[in-house]
N, C-alpha and C positions, 0 to 999 in steps of 0.2 A: 529855862523854867517857865517862860511865857508860853511855850508850846506844850506845856503839860508834861514835860519829860522830868521824871523824878531824878534827883542828883545821883542816886545809886545807879539807875538805869543809864544815865548819861555817861558816867565814868566806866561802866562795864560794856558799853557799846562801841562798835567800830565807827570810824568816820562816815562810812557809807550808810550804816544803820541810823546814825544821827541825822544825816541829810535826808534819808527816807522818812524819818519821823517828822522832821520839820516840813517837808513837802506835803506829807499827808495832813498835817495840821493846817497848812495854808489852803489846801483843797477843801478841807472841811469848813474853814471859815468862809471861803468863797461861796460854797453851797448854802451856808446859813445866811449870808448876805443876800444872795439871789432870792432865797425863799422869803426873806423879810420884805424885799422889794415887791415880789409877787403878791404877798399878803396885803401890803399897803396899796398896791394898784387895785386889787379886788375891792378893798374897803372904799377907795375913792370912787370906783365905778358904781358900787352899790349905793353909796351916799348920793351920787349924782343922779342915778336912776330914780331913787326914791324921792329926792327933792323935786325932780321934774314931774313925777307923778302927783305930788302935792300941788304943784303950781299949774298943772294941766287941767283943761276943761273936760278932757276925756276921763272916763271911769276906768282906771287901770288898777291892777293889784300891785302891791309892793313886791320887790324881789325878795327872795328867800335864800338861805344858805345853799339849798340843793340846786339852785339855778347856777351856782358857781362850782359846787363840789357835789355832783350828782351821786357818785358812788359812796361818798362818806355819809351823806344825809339821806340815803335811800329810805331807810326805815322811818325817819322823821317825816319825810314827805308823805308816806303812806298814812301815818297817824294824822297828819294835818288834813289830808283829803277825806 
């Protein structure tokens, strides 16, 4: 049940099908965990960059979402510019 398998589906499935569903669940959770780590890393990187910009004597612009995800925020970048 922790793998999202409904009891009816569990009892109607073969052992190989159950193993496949459990392995698929594990792969999905691994992908989600990796994405969370990537997102946290990007957040830390953006915070570090923006903090260094604040503390620097140089006149630099803060980083924006399109600096990290150019395809996702392509339209937003155009509107910003």
